[in-house]
PDB file of N, CA, C, O and CB in Angstrom:
ATOM      1  N   UNK A   1     -44.991  89.021-121.060  1.00  0.00           N
ATOM      2  CA  UNK A   1     -44.219  87.798-121.185  1.00  0.00           C
ATOM      3  C   UNK A   1     -44.663  86.797-120.128  1.00  0.00           C
ATOM      4  O   UNK A   1     -44.734  87.126-118.944  1.00  0.00           O
ATOM      5  CB  UNK A   1     -42.713  88.088-121.060  1.00  0.00           C
ATOM      6  N   UNK A   2     -44.960  85.588-120.555  1.00  0.00           N
ATOM      7  CA  UNK A   2     -45.384  84.545-119.633  1.00  0.00           C
ATOM      8  C   UNK A   2     -44.191  84.004-118.859  1.00  0.00           C
ATOM      9  O   UNK A   2     -43.077  83.920-119.377  1.00  0.00           O
ATOM     10  CB  UNK A   2     -46.090  83.412-120.387  1.00  0.00           C
ATOM     11  N   UNK A   3     -44.450  83.639-117.607  1.00  0.00           N
ATOM     12  CA  UNK A   3     -43.399  83.025-116.795  1.00  0.00           C
ATOM     13  C   UNK A   3     -43.208  81.583-117.228  1.00  0.00           C
ATOM     14  O   UNK A   3     -44.187  80.887-117.499  1.00  0.00           O
ATOM     15  CB  UNK A   3     -43.742  83.100-115.286  1.00  0.00           C
ATOM     16  N   UNK A   4     -41.971  81.121-117.297  1.00  0.00           N
ATOM     17  CA  UNK A   4     -41.741  79.718-117.660  1.00  0.00           C
ATOM     18  C   UNK A   4     -42.100  78.799-116.495  1.00  0.00           C
ATOM     19  O   UNK A   4     -42.062  79.206-115.334  1.00  0.00           O
ATOM     20  CB  UNK A   4     -40.268  79.498-118.079  1.00  0.00           C
ATOM     21  N   UNK A   5     -42.444  77.571-116.816  1.00  0.00           N
ATOM     22  CA  UNK A   5     -42.698  76.574-115.793  1.00  0.00           C
ATOM     23  C   UNK A   5     -41.381  76.229-115.112  1.00  0.00           C
ATOM     24  O   UNK A   5     -40.385  75.944-115.778  1.00  0.00           O
ATOM     25  CB  UNK A   5     -43.363  75.307-116.395  1.00  0.00           C
ATOM     26  N   UNK A   6     -41.380  76.257-113.803  1.00  0.00           N
ATOM     27  CA  UNK A   6     -40.207  75.871-113.030  1.00  0.00           C
ATOM     28  C   UNK A   6     -40.477  74.489-112.451  1.00  0.00           C
ATOM     29  O   UNK A   6     -41.466  74.281-111.748  1.00  0.00           O
ATOM     30  CB  UNK A   6     -39.887  76.916-111.899  1.00  0.00           C
ATOM     31  N   UNK A   7     -39.589  73.552-112.753  1.00  0.00           N
ATOM     32  CA  UNK A   7     -39.711  72.197-112.228  1.00  0.00           C
ATOM     33  C   UNK A   7     -38.647  71.983-111.167  1.00  0.00           C
ATOM     34  O   UNK A   7     -37.462  72.222-111.398  1.00  0.00           O
ATOM     35  CB  UNK A   7     -39.584  71.141-113.358  1.00  0.00           C
ATOM     36  N   UNK A   8     -39.086  71.529-110.002  1.00  0.00           N
ATOM     37  CA  UNK A   8     -38.169  71.222-108.911  1.00  0.00           C
ATOM     38  C   UNK A   8     -38.188  69.713-108.712  1.00  0.00           C
ATOM     39  O   UNK A   8     -39.253  69.119-108.544  1.00  0.00           O
ATOM     40  CB  UNK A   8     -38.561  71.981-107.590  1.00  0.00           C
ATOM     41  N   UNK A   9     -37.013  69.094-108.732  1.00  0.00           N
ATOM     42  CA  UNK A   9     -36.926  67.650-108.505  1.00  0.00           C
ATOM     43  C   UNK A   9     -36.416  67.406-107.094  1.00  0.00           C
ATOM     44  O   UNK A   9     -35.414  67.983-106.671  1.00  0.00           O
ATOM     45  CB  UNK A   9     -35.996  66.965-109.555  1.00  0.00           C
ATOM     46  N   UNK A  10     -37.121  66.543-106.373  1.00  0.00           N
ATOM     47  CA  UNK A  10     -36.770  66.217-104.998  1.00  0.00           C
ATOM     48  C   UNK A  10     -36.537  64.709-104.901  1.00  0.00           C
ATOM     49  O   UNK A  10     -37.497  63.939-104.896  1.00  0.00           O
ATOM     50  CB  UNK A  10     -37.888  66.680-104.005  1.00  0.00           C
ATOM     51  N   UNK A  11     -35.285  64.281-104.825  1.00  0.00           N
ATOM     52  CA  UNK A  11     -35.022  62.846-104.647  1.00  0.00           C
ATOM     53  C   UNK A  11     -35.236  62.471-103.180  1.00  0.00           C
ATOM     54  O   UNK A  11     -35.002  63.278-102.281  1.00  0.00           O
ATOM     55  CB  UNK A  11     -33.569  62.481-105.101  1.00  0.00           C
ATOM     56  N   UNK A  12     -35.681  61.244-102.954  1.00  0.00           N
ATOM     57  CA  UNK A  12     -35.942  60.809-101.580  1.00  0.00           C
ATOM     58  C   UNK A  12     -35.612  59.336-101.405  1.00  0.00           C
ATOM     59  O   UNK A  12     -35.847  58.517-102.294  1.00  0.00           O
ATOM     60  CB  UNK A  12     -37.404  61.067-101.201  1.00  0.00           C
ATOM     61  N   UNK A  13     -35.070  59.023-100.253  1.00  0.00           N
ATOM     62  CA  UNK A  13     -34.865  57.635 -99.839  1.00  0.00           C
ATOM     63  C   UNK A  13     -34.830  57.600 -98.314  1.00  0.00           C
ATOM     64  O   UNK A  13     -33.933  58.161 -97.685  1.00  0.00           O
ATOM     65  CB  UNK A  13     -33.543  57.041-100.452  1.00  0.00           C
ATOM     66  N   UNK A  14     -35.811  56.938 -97.742  1.00  0.00           N
ATOM     67  CA  UNK A  14     -35.923  56.801 -96.282  1.00  0.00           C
ATOM     68  C   UNK A  14     -35.769  58.156 -95.579  1.00  0.00           C
ATOM     69  O   UNK A  14     -34.918  58.331 -94.707  1.00  0.00           O
ATOM     70  CB  UNK A  14     -34.863  55.814 -95.757  1.00  0.00           C
ATOM     71  N   UNK A  15     -36.603  59.089 -95.980  1.00  0.00           N
ATOM     72  CA  UNK A  15     -36.578  60.436 -95.410  1.00  0.00           C
ATOM     73  C   UNK A  15     -37.856  60.755 -94.639  1.00  0.00           C
ATOM     74  O   UNK A  15     -38.317  61.897 -94.635  1.00  0.00           O
ATOM     75  CB  UNK A  15     -36.373  61.465 -96.510  1.00  0.00           C
ATOM     76  N   UNK A  16     -38.418  59.752 -93.995  1.00  0.00           N
ATOM     77  CA  UNK A  16     -39.672  59.906 -93.267  1.00  0.00           C
ATOM     78  C   UNK A  16     -39.668  61.122 -92.336  1.00  0.00           C
ATOM     79  O   UNK A  16     -40.671  61.830 -92.243  1.00  0.00           O
ATOM     80  CB  UNK A  16     -39.955  58.653 -92.468  1.00  0.00           C
ATOM     81  N   UNK A  17     -38.576  61.365 -91.663  1.00  0.00           N
ATOM     82  CA  UNK A  17     -38.507  62.466 -90.694  1.00  0.00           C
ATOM     83  C   UNK A  17     -38.448  63.838 -91.355  1.00  0.00           C
ATOM     84  O   UNK A  17     -38.821  64.833 -90.734  1.00  0.00           O
ATOM     85  CB  UNK A  17     -37.301  62.289 -89.805  1.00  0.00           C
ATOM     86  N   UNK A  18     -37.987  63.911 -92.602  1.00  0.00           N
ATOM     87  CA  UNK A  18     -37.706  65.197 -93.221  1.00  0.00           C
ATOM     88  C   UNK A  18     -38.503  65.510 -94.481  1.00  0.00           C
ATOM     89  O   UNK A  18     -38.505  66.656 -94.933  1.00  0.00           O
ATOM     90  CB  UNK A  18     -36.282  65.265 -93.540  1.00  0.00           C
ATOM     91  N   UNK A  19     -39.177  64.525 -95.058  1.00  0.00           N
ATOM     92  CA  UNK A  19     -39.809  64.711 -96.361  1.00  0.00           C
ATOM     93  C   UNK A  19     -40.918  65.765 -96.329  1.00  0.00           C
ATOM     94  O   UNK A  19     -41.055  66.543 -97.273  1.00  0.00           O
ATOM     95  CB  UNK A  19     -40.371  63.392 -96.852  1.00  0.00           C
ATOM     96  N   UNK A  20     -41.702  65.799 -95.266  1.00  0.00           N
ATOM     97  CA  UNK A  20     -42.775  66.804 -95.169  1.00  0.00           C
ATOM     98  C   UNK A  20     -42.205  68.213 -95.173  1.00  0.00           C
ATOM     99  O   UNK A  20     -42.723  69.097 -95.856  1.00  0.00           O
ATOM    100  CB  UNK A  20     -43.612  66.584 -93.897  1.00  0.00           C
ATOM    101  N   UNK A  21     -41.144  68.421 -94.416  1.00  0.00           N
ATOM    102  CA  UNK A  21     -40.516  69.742 -94.354  1.00  0.00           C
ATOM    103  C   UNK A  21     -39.958  70.146 -95.723  1.00  0.00           C
ATOM    104  O   UNK A  21     -40.077  71.304 -96.124  1.00  0.00           O
ATOM    105  CB  UNK A  21     -39.393  69.753 -93.297  1.00  0.00           C
ATOM    106  N   UNK A  22     -39.357  69.208 -96.428  1.00  0.00           N
ATOM    107  CA  UNK A  22     -38.808  69.501 -97.756  1.00  0.00           C
ATOM    108  C   UNK A  22     -39.920  69.852 -98.744  1.00  0.00           C
ATOM    109  O   UNK A  22     -39.783  70.793 -99.526  1.00  0.00           O
ATOM    110  CB  UNK A  22     -37.997  68.301 -98.279  1.00  0.00           C
ATOM    111  N   UNK A  23     -41.014  69.102 -98.711  1.00  0.00           N
ATOM    112  CA  UNK A  23     -42.145  69.370 -99.610  1.00  0.00           C
ATOM    113  C   UNK A  23     -42.773  70.715 -99.273  1.00  0.00           C
ATOM    114  O   UNK A  23     -43.051  71.513-100.168  1.00  0.00           O
ATOM    115  CB  UNK A  23     -43.205  68.243 -99.514  1.00  0.00           C
ATOM    116  N   UNK A  24     -42.995  70.969 -97.994  1.00  0.00           N
ATOM    117  CA  UNK A  24     -43.583  72.246 -97.576  1.00  0.00           C
ATOM    118  C   UNK A  24     -42.714  73.420 -98.008  1.00  0.00           C
ATOM    119  O   UNK A  24     -43.231  74.454 -98.428  1.00  0.00           O
ATOM    120  CB  UNK A  24     -43.780  72.273 -96.055  1.00  0.00           C
ATOM    121  N   UNK A  25     -41.418  73.268 -97.909  1.00  0.00           N
ATOM    122  CA  UNK A  25     -40.504  74.326 -98.319  1.00  0.00           C
ATOM    123  C   UNK A  25     -40.679  74.662 -99.795  1.00  0.00           C
ATOM    124  O   UNK A  25     -40.684  75.832-100.175  1.00  0.00           O
ATOM    125  CB  UNK A  25     -39.062  73.918 -98.041  1.00  0.00           C
ATOM    126  N   UNK A  26     -40.819  73.640-100.616  1.00  0.00           N
ATOM    127  CA  UNK A  26     -41.038  73.863-102.053  1.00  0.00           C
ATOM    128  C   UNK A  26     -42.386  74.537-102.305  1.00  0.00           C
ATOM    129  O   UNK A  26     -42.482  75.453-103.122  1.00  0.00           O
ATOM    130  CB  UNK A  26     -40.965  72.529-102.823  1.00  0.00           C
ATOM    131  N   UNK A  27     -43.413  74.088-101.611  1.00  0.00           N
ATOM    132  CA  UNK A  27     -44.747  74.637-101.821  1.00  0.00           C
ATOM    133  C   UNK A  27     -44.855  76.092-101.378  1.00  0.00           C
ATOM    134  O   UNK A  27     -45.714  76.822-101.873  1.00  0.00           O
ATOM    135  CB  UNK A  27     -45.767  73.804-101.084  1.00  0.00           C
ATOM    136  N   UNK A  28     -44.012  76.518-100.468  1.00  0.00           N
ATOM    137  CA  UNK A  28     -44.073  77.882 -99.943  1.00  0.00           C
ATOM    138  C   UNK A  28     -43.344  78.901-100.824  1.00  0.00           C
ATOM    139  O   UNK A  28     -43.369  80.094-100.524  1.00  0.00           O
ATOM    140  CB  UNK A  28     -43.491  77.915 -98.553  1.00  0.00           C
ATOM    141  N   UNK A  29     -42.711  78.464-101.880  1.00  0.00           N
ATOM    142  CA  UNK A  29     -42.020  79.389-102.773  1.00  0.00           C
ATOM    143  C   UNK A  29     -43.045  80.282-103.472  1.00  0.00           C
ATOM    144  O   UNK A  29     -44.181  79.868-103.700  1.00  0.00           O
ATOM    145  CB  UNK A  29     -41.161  78.616-103.814  1.00  0.00           C
ATOM    146  N   UNK A  30     -42.649  81.485-103.805  1.00  0.00           N
ATOM    147  CA  UNK A  30     -43.588  82.418-104.420  1.00  0.00           C
ATOM    148  C   UNK A  30     -43.575  82.388-105.951  1.00  0.00           C
ATOM    149  O   UNK A  30     -43.986  83.350-106.599  1.00  0.00           O
ATOM    150  CB  UNK A  30     -43.286  83.806-103.952  1.00  0.00           C
ATOM    151  N   UNK A  31     -43.113  81.309-106.505  1.00  0.00           N
ATOM    152  CA  UNK A  31     -43.137  81.116-107.955  1.00  0.00           C
ATOM    153  C   UNK A  31     -44.516  80.588-108.329  1.00  0.00           C
ATOM    154  O   UNK A  31     -44.947  79.552-107.824  1.00  0.00           O
ATOM    155  CB  UNK A  31     -42.001  80.131-108.428  1.00  0.00           C
ATOM    156  N   UNK A  32     -45.201  81.294-109.206  1.00  0.00           N
ATOM    157  CA  UNK A  32     -46.572  80.921-109.541  1.00  0.00           C
ATOM    158  C   UNK A  32     -46.661  79.622-110.338  1.00  0.00           C
ATOM    159  O   UNK A  32     -47.466  78.747-110.018  1.00  0.00           O
ATOM    160  CB  UNK A  32     -47.222  82.030-110.319  1.00  0.00           C
ATOM    161  N   UNK A  33     -45.840  79.500-111.368  1.00  0.00           N
ATOM    162  CA  UNK A  33     -45.944  78.349-112.261  1.00  0.00           C
ATOM    163  C   UNK A  33     -44.824  77.355-111.943  1.00  0.00           C
ATOM    164  O   UNK A  33     -43.812  77.295-112.641  1.00  0.00           O
ATOM    165  CB  UNK A  33     -45.878  78.796-113.752  1.00  0.00           C
ATOM    166  N   UNK A  34     -45.025  76.581-110.881  1.00  0.00           N
ATOM    167  CA  UNK A  34     -44.018  75.638-110.418  1.00  0.00           C
ATOM    168  C   UNK A  34     -44.642  74.257-110.222  1.00  0.00           C
ATOM    169  O   UNK A  34     -45.783  74.127-109.778  1.00  0.00           O
ATOM    170  CB  UNK A  34     -43.373  76.133-109.107  1.00  0.00           C
ATOM    171  N   UNK A  35     -43.871  73.246-110.562  1.00  0.00           N
ATOM    172  CA  UNK A  35     -44.284  71.880-110.286  1.00  0.00           C
ATOM    173  C   UNK A  35     -43.191  71.228-109.445  1.00  0.00           C
ATOM    174  O   UNK A  35     -42.012  71.561-109.566  1.00  0.00           O
ATOM    175  CB  UNK A  35     -44.545  71.077-111.610  1.00  0.00           C
ATOM    176  N   UNK A  36     -43.601  70.304-108.600  1.00  0.00           N
ATOM    177  CA  UNK A  36     -42.660  69.559-107.772  1.00  0.00           C
ATOM    178  C   UNK A  36     -42.705  68.102-108.215  1.00  0.00           C
ATOM    179  O   UNK A  36     -43.757  67.463-108.187  1.00  0.00           O
ATOM    180  CB  UNK A  36     -42.998  69.702-106.243  1.00  0.00           C
ATOM    181  N   UNK A  37     -41.566  67.594-108.619  1.00  0.00           N
ATOM    182  CA  UNK A  37     -41.453  66.199-109.049  1.00  0.00           C
ATOM    183  C   UNK A  37     -40.613  65.480-107.998  1.00  0.00           C
ATOM    184  O   UNK A  37     -39.471  65.856-107.736  1.00  0.00           O
ATOM    185  CB  UNK A  37     -40.808  66.075-110.498  1.00  0.00           C
ATOM    186  N   UNK A  38     -41.191  64.446-107.404  1.00  0.00           N
ATOM    187  CA  UNK A  38     -40.508  63.711-106.343  1.00  0.00           C
ATOM    188  C   UNK A  38     -40.200  62.310-106.839  1.00  0.00           C
ATOM    189  O   UNK A  38     -41.074  61.614-107.354  1.00  0.00           O
ATOM    190  CB  UNK A  38     -41.365  63.662-105.047  1.00  0.00           C
ATOM    191  N   UNK A  39     -38.951  61.906-106.678  1.00  0.00           N
ATOM    192  CA  UNK A  39     -38.533  60.555-107.045  1.00  0.00           C
ATOM    193  C   UNK A  39     -38.125  59.798-105.794  1.00  0.00           C
ATOM    194  O   UNK A  39     -37.166  60.172-105.119  1.00  0.00           O
ATOM    195  CB  UNK A  39     -37.369  60.590-108.065  1.00  0.00           C
ATOM    196  N   UNK A  40     -38.844  58.745-105.489  1.00  0.00           N
ATOM    197  CA  UNK A  40     -38.542  57.929-104.310  1.00  0.00           C
ATOM    198  C   UNK A  40     -37.830  56.655-104.748  1.00  0.00           C
ATOM    199  O   UNK A  40     -38.300  55.948-105.640  1.00  0.00           O
ATOM    200  CB  UNK A  40     -39.839  57.589-103.517  1.00  0.00           C
ATOM    201  N   UNK A  41     -36.716  56.371-104.129  1.00  0.00           N
ATOM    202  CA  UNK A  41     -35.901  55.205-104.485  1.00  0.00           C
ATOM    203  C   UNK A  41     -36.237  54.010-103.593  1.00  0.00           C
ATOM    204  O   UNK A  41     -35.368  53.462-102.915  1.00  0.00           O
ATOM    205  CB  UNK A  41     -34.403  55.543-104.373  1.00  0.00           C
ATOM    206  N   UNK A  42     -37.513  53.617-103.608  1.00  0.00           N
ATOM    207  CA  UNK A  42     -38.005  52.446-102.860  1.00  0.00           C
ATOM    208  C   UNK A  42     -37.711  52.537-101.368  1.00  0.00           C
ATOM    209  O   UNK A  42     -37.150  51.613-100.779  1.00  0.00           O
ATOM    210  CB  UNK A  42     -37.385  51.178-103.417  1.00  0.00           C
ATOM    211  N   UNK A  43     -38.091  53.642-100.769  1.00  0.00           N
ATOM    212  CA  UNK A  43     -37.925  53.798 -99.326  1.00  0.00           C
ATOM    213  C   UNK A  43     -38.602  52.657 -98.586  1.00  0.00           C
ATOM    214  O   UNK A  43     -39.639  52.147 -99.012  1.00  0.00           O
ATOM    215  CB  UNK A  43     -38.491  55.145 -98.856  1.00  0.00           C
ATOM    216  N   UNK A  44     -38.001  52.268 -97.479  1.00  0.00           N
ATOM    217  CA  UNK A  44     -38.554  51.170 -96.670  1.00  0.00           C
ATOM    218  C   UNK A  44     -39.270  51.690 -95.429  1.00  0.00           C
ATOM    219  O   UNK A  44     -39.803  50.906 -94.644  1.00  0.00           O
ATOM    220  CB  UNK A  44     -37.442  50.204 -96.256  1.00  0.00           C
ATOM    221  N   UNK A  45     -39.285  53.003 -95.251  1.00  0.00           N
ATOM    222  CA  UNK A  45     -40.018  53.588 -94.133  1.00  0.00           C
ATOM    223  C   UNK A  45     -41.316  54.205 -94.676  1.00  0.00           C
ATOM    224  O   UNK A  45     -41.804  53.760 -95.715  1.00  0.00           O
ATOM    225  CB  UNK A  45     -39.147  54.664 -93.384  1.00  0.00           C
ATOM    226  N   UNK A  46     -41.877  55.193 -94.021  1.00  0.00           N
ATOM    227  CA  UNK A  46     -43.154  55.790 -94.433  1.00  0.00           C
ATOM    228  C   UNK A  46     -43.003  56.919 -95.459  1.00  0.00           C
ATOM    229  O   UNK A  46     -43.978  57.615 -95.744  1.00  0.00           O
ATOM    230  CB  UNK A  46     -43.875  56.319 -93.220  1.00  0.00           C
ATOM    231  N   UNK A  47     -41.829  57.110 -96.007  1.00  0.00           N
ATOM    232  CA  UNK A  47     -41.599  58.204 -96.944  1.00  0.00           C
ATOM    233  C   UNK A  47     -42.610  58.198 -98.089  1.00  0.00           C
ATOM    234  O   UNK A  47     -43.218  59.229 -98.377  1.00  0.00           O
ATOM    235  CB  UNK A  47     -40.188  58.123 -97.501  1.00  0.00           C
ATOM    236  N   UNK A  48     -42.795  57.072 -98.735  1.00  0.00           N
ATOM    237  CA  UNK A  48     -43.691  56.993 -99.892  1.00  0.00           C
ATOM    238  C   UNK A  48     -45.133  57.318 -99.509  1.00  0.00           C
ATOM    239  O   UNK A  48     -45.833  57.995-100.261  1.00  0.00           O
ATOM    240  CB  UNK A  48     -43.623  55.601-100.519  1.00  0.00           C
ATOM    241  N   UNK A  49     -45.577  56.850 -98.363  1.00  0.00           N
ATOM    242  CA  UNK A  49     -46.940  57.129 -97.893  1.00  0.00           C
ATOM    243  C   UNK A  49     -47.134  58.632 -97.675  1.00  0.00           C
ATOM    244  O   UNK A  49     -48.171  59.186 -98.038  1.00  0.00           O
ATOM    245  CB  UNK A  49     -47.233  56.356 -96.581  1.00  0.00           C
ATOM    246  N   UNK A  50     -46.151  59.275 -97.094  1.00  0.00           N
ATOM    247  CA  UNK A  50     -46.215  60.720 -96.859  1.00  0.00           C
ATOM    248  C   UNK A  50     -46.249  61.464 -98.187  1.00  0.00           C
ATOM    249  O   UNK A  50     -47.036  62.395 -98.362  1.00  0.00           O
ATOM    250  CB  UNK A  50     -45.012  61.192 -96.008  1.00  0.00           C
ATOM    251  N   UNK A  51     -45.399  61.056 -99.118  1.00  0.00           N
ATOM    252  CA  UNK A  51     -45.370  61.680-100.440  1.00  0.00           C
ATOM    253  C   UNK A  51     -46.730  61.563-101.111  1.00  0.00           C
ATOM    254  O   UNK A  51     -47.240  62.540-101.658  1.00  0.00           O
ATOM    255  CB  UNK A  51     -44.284  61.039-101.321  1.00  0.00           C
ATOM    256  N   UNK A  52     -47.319  60.374-101.073  1.00  0.00           N
ATOM    257  CA  UNK A  52     -48.614  60.151-101.710  1.00  0.00           C
ATOM    258  C   UNK A  52     -49.701  61.057-101.128  1.00  0.00           C
ATOM    259  O   UNK A  52     -50.580  61.517-101.857  1.00  0.00           O
ATOM    260  CB  UNK A  52     -49.023  58.691-101.562  1.00  0.00           C
ATOM    261  N   UNK A  53     -49.645  61.313 -99.829  1.00  0.00           N
ATOM    262  CA  UNK A  53     -50.656  62.191 -99.233  1.00  0.00           C
ATOM    263  C   UNK A  53     -50.528  63.614 -99.769  1.00  0.00           C
ATOM    264  O   UNK A  53     -51.537  64.291 -99.966  1.00  0.00           O
ATOM    265  CB  UNK A  53     -50.531  62.191 -97.703  1.00  0.00           C
ATOM    266  N   UNK A  54     -49.307  64.071-100.003  1.00  0.00           N
ATOM    267  CA  UNK A  54     -49.119  65.398-100.593  1.00  0.00           C
ATOM    268  C   UNK A  54     -49.574  65.437-102.047  1.00  0.00           C
ATOM    269  O   UNK A  54     -50.141  66.435-102.492  1.00  0.00           O
ATOM    270  CB  UNK A  54     -47.654  65.815-100.499  1.00  0.00           C
ATOM    271  N   UNK A  55     -49.334  64.381-102.777  1.00  0.00           N
ATOM    272  CA  UNK A  55     -49.798  64.313-104.168  1.00  0.00           C
ATOM    273  C   UNK A  55     -51.321  64.433-104.212  1.00  0.00           C
ATOM    274  O   UNK A  55     -51.864  65.143-105.059  1.00  0.00           O
ATOM    275  CB  UNK A  55     -49.337  62.986-104.840  1.00  0.00           C
ATOM    276  N   UNK A  56     -52.006  63.745-103.308  1.00  0.00           N
ATOM    277  CA  UNK A  56     -53.469  63.811-103.250  1.00  0.00           C
ATOM    278  C   UNK A  56     -53.960  65.206-102.873  1.00  0.00           C
ATOM    279  O   UNK A  56     -54.989  65.656-103.375  1.00  0.00           O
ATOM    280  CB  UNK A  56     -54.002  62.789-102.250  1.00  0.00           C
ATOM    281  N   UNK A  57     -53.233  65.891-101.996  1.00  0.00           N
ATOM    282  CA  UNK A  57     -53.623  67.229-101.546  1.00  0.00           C
ATOM    283  C   UNK A  57     -53.336  68.302-102.600  1.00  0.00           C
ATOM    284  O   UNK A  57     -53.983  69.349-102.614  1.00  0.00           O
ATOM    285  CB  UNK A  57     -52.895  67.574-100.252  1.00  0.00           C
ATOM    286  N   UNK A  58     -52.370  68.042-103.480  1.00  0.00           N
ATOM    287  CA  UNK A  58     -51.944  69.039-104.466  1.00  0.00           C
ATOM    288  C   UNK A  58     -51.884  68.427-105.873  1.00  0.00           C
ATOM    289  O   UNK A  58     -50.818  68.374-106.487  1.00  0.00           O
ATOM    290  CB  UNK A  58     -50.565  69.622-104.078  1.00  0.00           C
ATOM    291  N   UNK A  59     -53.040  67.964-106.378  1.00  0.00           N
ATOM    292  CA  UNK A  59     -53.031  67.357-107.721  1.00  0.00           C
ATOM    293  C   UNK A  59     -52.623  68.372-108.782  1.00  0.00           C
ATOM    294  O   UNK A  59     -53.053  69.525-108.761  1.00  0.00           O
ATOM    295  CB  UNK A  59     -54.417  66.778-108.059  1.00  0.00           C
ATOM    296  N   UNK A  60     -51.793  67.924-109.699  1.00  0.00           N
ATOM    297  CA  UNK A  60     -51.324  68.795-110.762  1.00  0.00           C
ATOM    298  C   UNK A  60     -50.125  69.644-110.369  1.00  0.00           C
ATOM    299  O   UNK A  60     -49.427  70.157-111.244  1.00  0.00           O
ATOM    300  CB  UNK A  60     -52.432  69.681-111.200  1.00  0.00           C
ATOM    301  N   UNK A  61     -49.873  69.801-109.104  1.00  0.00           N
ATOM    302  CA  UNK A  61     -48.736  70.590-108.613  1.00  0.00           C
ATOM    303  C   UNK A  61     -47.572  69.677-108.224  1.00  0.00           C
ATOM    304  O   UNK A  61     -46.407  70.030-108.407  1.00  0.00           O
ATOM    305  CB  UNK A  61     -49.159  71.456-107.404  1.00  0.00           C
ATOM    306  N   UNK A  62     -47.903  68.486-107.680  1.00  0.00           N
ATOM    307  CA  UNK A  62     -46.885  67.535-107.250  1.00  0.00           C
ATOM    308  C   UNK A  62     -47.073  66.224-108.011  1.00  0.00           C
ATOM    309  O   UNK A  62     -48.173  65.675-108.075  1.00  0.00           O
ATOM    310  CB  UNK A  62     -46.955  67.300-105.713  1.00  0.00           C
ATOM    311  N   UNK A  63     -45.986  65.744-108.576  1.00  0.00           N
ATOM    312  CA  UNK A  63     -45.982  64.429-109.224  1.00  0.00           C
ATOM    313  C   UNK A  63     -44.926  63.580-108.514  1.00  0.00           C
ATOM    314  O   UNK A  63     -43.857  64.071-108.150  1.00  0.00           O
ATOM    315  CB  UNK A  63     -45.686  64.542-110.781  1.00  0.00           C
ATOM    316  N   UNK A  64     -45.237  62.331-108.330  1.00  0.00           N
ATOM    317  CA  UNK A  64     -44.280  61.458-107.625  1.00  0.00           C
ATOM    318  C   UNK A  64     -44.110  60.150-108.373  1.00  0.00           C
ATOM    319  O   UNK A  64     -45.052  59.598-108.942  1.00  0.00           O
ATOM    320  CB  UNK A  64     -44.746  61.183-106.176  1.00  0.00           C
ATOM    321  N   UNK A  65     -42.881  59.678-108.351  1.00  0.00           N
ATOM    322  CA  UNK A  65     -42.522  58.424-109.009  1.00  0.00           C
ATOM    323  C   UNK A  65     -41.721  57.594-108.034  1.00  0.00           C
ATOM    324  O   UNK A  65     -40.951  58.115-107.226  1.00  0.00           O
ATOM    325  CB  UNK A  65     -41.721  58.671-110.323  1.00  0.00           C
ATOM    326  N   UNK A  66     -41.918  56.292-108.126  1.00  0.00           N
ATOM    327  CA  UNK A  66     -41.185  55.384-107.253  1.00  0.00           C
ATOM    328  C   UNK A  66     -40.423  54.386-108.108  1.00  0.00           C
ATOM    329  O   UNK A  66     -40.990  53.721-108.975  1.00  0.00           O
ATOM    330  CB  UNK A  66     -42.142  54.656-106.271  1.00  0.00           C
ATOM    331  N   UNK A  67     -39.138  54.296-107.849  1.00  0.00           N
ATOM    332  CA  UNK A  67     -38.283  53.344-108.562  1.00  0.00           C
ATOM    333  C   UNK A  67     -38.722  51.919-108.214  1.00  0.00           C
ATOM    334  O   UNK A  67     -38.956  51.597-107.049  1.00  0.00           O
ATOM    335  CB  UNK A  67     -36.775  53.565-108.201  1.00  0.00           C
ATOM    336  N   UNK A  68     -38.828  51.092-109.218  1.00  0.00           N
ATOM    337  CA  UNK A  68     -39.209  49.688-108.977  1.00  0.00           C
ATOM    338  C   UNK A  68     -38.032  48.944-108.346  1.00  0.00           C
ATOM    339  O   UNK A  68     -36.876  49.133-108.722  1.00  0.00           O
ATOM    340  CB  UNK A  68     -39.650  48.988-110.310  1.00  0.00           C
ATOM    341  N   UNK A  69     -38.358  48.117-107.402  1.00  0.00           N
ATOM    342  CA  UNK A  69     -37.310  47.350-106.698  1.00  0.00           C
ATOM    343  C   UNK A  69     -36.795  46.240-107.554  1.00  0.00           C
ATOM    344  O   UNK A  69     -35.913  45.492-107.131  1.00  0.00           O
ATOM    345  CB  UNK A  69     -37.831  46.780-105.386  1.00  0.00           C
TER     346      UNK A  69
END
């Protein structure tokens, strides 16, 4: 039996200090078929930049969306 895809949604808004830790926590899970979907609500700090760097490091594993202002 194949394992189902597990999708984890991580909402974010101005979480520059904590977003890396939250993303790392998700990536460290031992679920093989998992995707991380991050929704940023137009953060005004460096949150979006940090998220984008993780997306680049983990293509296909992390998807990120930013709400239009």
